[in-house]
N, C-alpha and C positions, 0 to 999 in steps of 0.2 A: 744288153752289153756282155761280152765275155771277158772273160782275165785270164792272165797269165803271171807267173810268178818269175820277178828280176832280179839279180844279184850284182852288185856293183863293187867289184872287187878293187878296193883301194888298197894299191901295193908297193912295198919300198921297191923302189926303180934303184939298182945301183948303176954307175958308171963303168960299160966296159965289163959286165959282168953276165953276161947271159945265162949260163949254165944256174946261178945262186938265183936270179931272177925269173925262171921258167920255175926253178924249183917252188920259187915260193907262191908263183903264178897257179901251179898244179894243186896244192894243197888249198886254194883260197877257191879255186874251181870247184874241188873234193866238196869241201865245205858251203858250197852254192847247192850244189847237187843234192847232198843229205837236207838241207835246208827246201827240196822240192823244188828250188828253180828248175823253169824250162832256158833260162837264158843267162849268160853272165858276162858282163863286159869287163874290161881289162883297160889300165890307161896306154898311153901313147907311147911308140918308140920303148920297148922293153926289154928289148936285146941290150941293146947300149947306152941307151938312157937318150934323152933329147941333148941333138947337138954335141953328143959327143965324138972327140976327133976319131978316134978307134974303128968309128962307125963307117969314115972314108971309104977305106980300105978293104973292109971287114963284112960290107954287107951281104946280106942271101940276096940271090933272086927268088921271086915269088910267081909260082910254087916250088920248092926248095925246102932244105932242111928244116930250117926252123920253122916254118908254117907247117910243114910235115908234123912236127912234134904236136901242135896245135889240133891239126885235124885227128890224129889220135887219142888225142886227151879227149875231144869232144866226144869222138864215136865209144870208148872206154866207158865214159859215165852217162852218154845219152843225153849230151847238154847242146844247146847253141852257144858257141863264143864268139865274141867280137876283140879282138886283140890290134893296137898298135906294132907295127914291125920298120924296120930301116931295110927298103927295099931296093935291090941293084937292078938296072934293067941296062943290058949294056956296058957304057963305060958312064951311066948316071945313076945317081942315088935317089928314092925318092922317100919323103916321111907318109907311112902306109897304114891302111888299117884294113884285116881282112876280117871277114864273117864265115862262119863254117857253123854246117847243120847238125843235126845232133845224128847223122849217120857219117860224120866227119867228112863230110864232102866240101871243100872250097867254093862257096856259092856268089861272092861278093869282092871284089877287088876294089879300093878308093887312095887315092893318093893327094894330098893335103894342097889347096887351092890357096887359101889366103896364109901363105908363109912371113912369119916377121923377116923382116930384115937379115936380123942375126942369123937366120936359119938359110941365106942364098949361099954361103959356101959350103952346106952340105945337102941340101936337097933340094929339086927341081921342081916349079910348079907343075901340078898334077893338071889335067885339063879333060877331066869327064864327070860327071857325077851317073850314079845309077841307084836304082831301087830294083828290089827283089821282091818275088812273091813267097812266101814259106806258110805253114800250118800254123805260125804265131801270127801271120799278118803280114802286109808289105813293109819291109823294113827297108831304111834310107841309113847312110853312115857319111858322117862328115867330122872333121878332126881341132878337136883345142879351138884357136884362134878363129877357125871358119866360123864361130857364131859368136864373132866380135859385135859390136855396135853397129859396124860400120860393114859386116858382114852379113849381116841375117837374110840378105837375098839367097844365101846357098843354103840353110835351113830352109826357106821359104820356097826353094826351086825344088827341093826334096820332096816337100809336102804337096806339091802343087802338081809334082809326079806320082802322087799316091801315098806316100809313105804314111803309116799309120805311127811308126815309131821312127825316130830318129838316134842312131846309137855315135857316140862321140869320144874316144878314146882320148886323152888330156894330160898335159904335163903343167897344172897351173901351178906358177911360182912366186914368191915376195922373198922381199930383202929378209936376212937372218933376223934383224931388229922387231920384225913386224908380226903382232899377236893379234890375237881373236878381237880384244877388244877393239882392234882398228878397221874392225869391218872392212877388209878389203876385197872382197869379192861380191858385194852388192851390186855395185853399178858396172863392174866387168864380166859378171857372169850370170847373175840371178833375173838382172834388170835385160838385158839380151835373151837368154833362154825363155825367160816369162813370156815375152814378146812375141818371140815364135810360134811357142805352144798356143798362146790363148789366139791368135790373130788366124792360125793357121790348124786348130784345133786337132793338136797333133803331141805326142809324147816324146819329150827329147828326154835323154838321159847322156849322163857325161861322167866318166870315172877319171880319178887323176891318180898320179901316185905321190908318194911321201918319200921324206929323206933328206939331206943334202946333196946339194949339184958339184960331183968332180968332174972338171975337165972340161972343156968348152967357155964359151962366151958368158955364160951365167954362172962360173963356179961362185961358190958361197953363197950364192941364194939357195931358198928351201923349198920343197914342195910338203904342203900342209895338207893334203886330202880336201875336206869339204865338197867331194863328189854330190853331184845333185840330180835329181829325178822332177824334172816339170811338167805338168800336164795344162791342160785350159784352166781350169780352176785355181791351179798354183805350186809350189813346192809340193811334191808327193813323200820325195825323201831325201837325206841328206847326211852325208859324212862329216866323222868328226873331224875337227879345224885343230892338227896335231901333226909333228913332223915324224911322230914316231907312229902314228894311229894306222898301220896295217888292218883290215878288216872288212869282212864283205856286209854290206848293208843289203838286207832282203826287203821286198815291197811286194807288194799285188800292185797290179797296172790293168785298168779297164780298156779294154780295145773296142772300139767304136762298132756298132754294126753294120753301117753304110759309110760309106768312102764318098767327099764331094770332088768333083772336078773339072775342072775348065773354069768358067767364069762363077762359077759356085763360089770358088774359094776367095774371089774377092767380095763377094756379097755377103760372104760369113764375116769377113775379115769387117767390113764397112759396119755391121749389125754390132759389131763389138768397138768399137770406136776409134778403128783403123782410119785415118785422114788421108788418103793419096793424094788430094790436092795438094796436101803442102811440101808434099817430095818434088814438084815439078816447078816450085813457082823459084 
């Protein structure tokens, strides 16, 4: 086994405030680098915030102005960065995540597939999944609801493509009255992320925002953190549950020395209790 150090940047994301959001992001990235991180993961759509109407007309292309900002930050700090942005492609927008290496190269772009219905007016459905080989390992990227219980096939496909790590920028939201005592994330996030990680022997990391949502269909709800890193043995790291808890959560991740492929993936899943026959009845 070899180890890498990962930082989950749990970030205050304000609606329609890209400059302020990027300034906070850069501070957390520097914080992660100062703690020895090889890789830092930021939340979903940190430019305008998730489903903010301002993004409809003001999204940037990728590569473009906003992605270039993070490429420069990655190069300056010598750290891998995965971050979610609103992407303009022609006359369409996408909820996109990008992965940048520690030399500032944009090495992977992914557009969210499992869009919530409230996202339909804001983003188009993505049409591809990709993994990329890096010196840290083979990395795949998905976004937030791509890891819902009914869409775990997306993460499993990335694992079948050889991903050692799946990075998932997210924007987990709850009603304003929800508290940690309600444990709103167990069934919605810990359970499906753990299922993917355990059945596929993969590390799945999801960083989410914090703060109240202003603008768009979820206005008045709040993002309360609880960023998660889950491996085959369970939860490895967890962010604070609090709408004001902007922080970097740093942890060591063990990378597998060998990679299963093809039908070996299914055999491993069966050994760990997955009953495929129940899926086709």
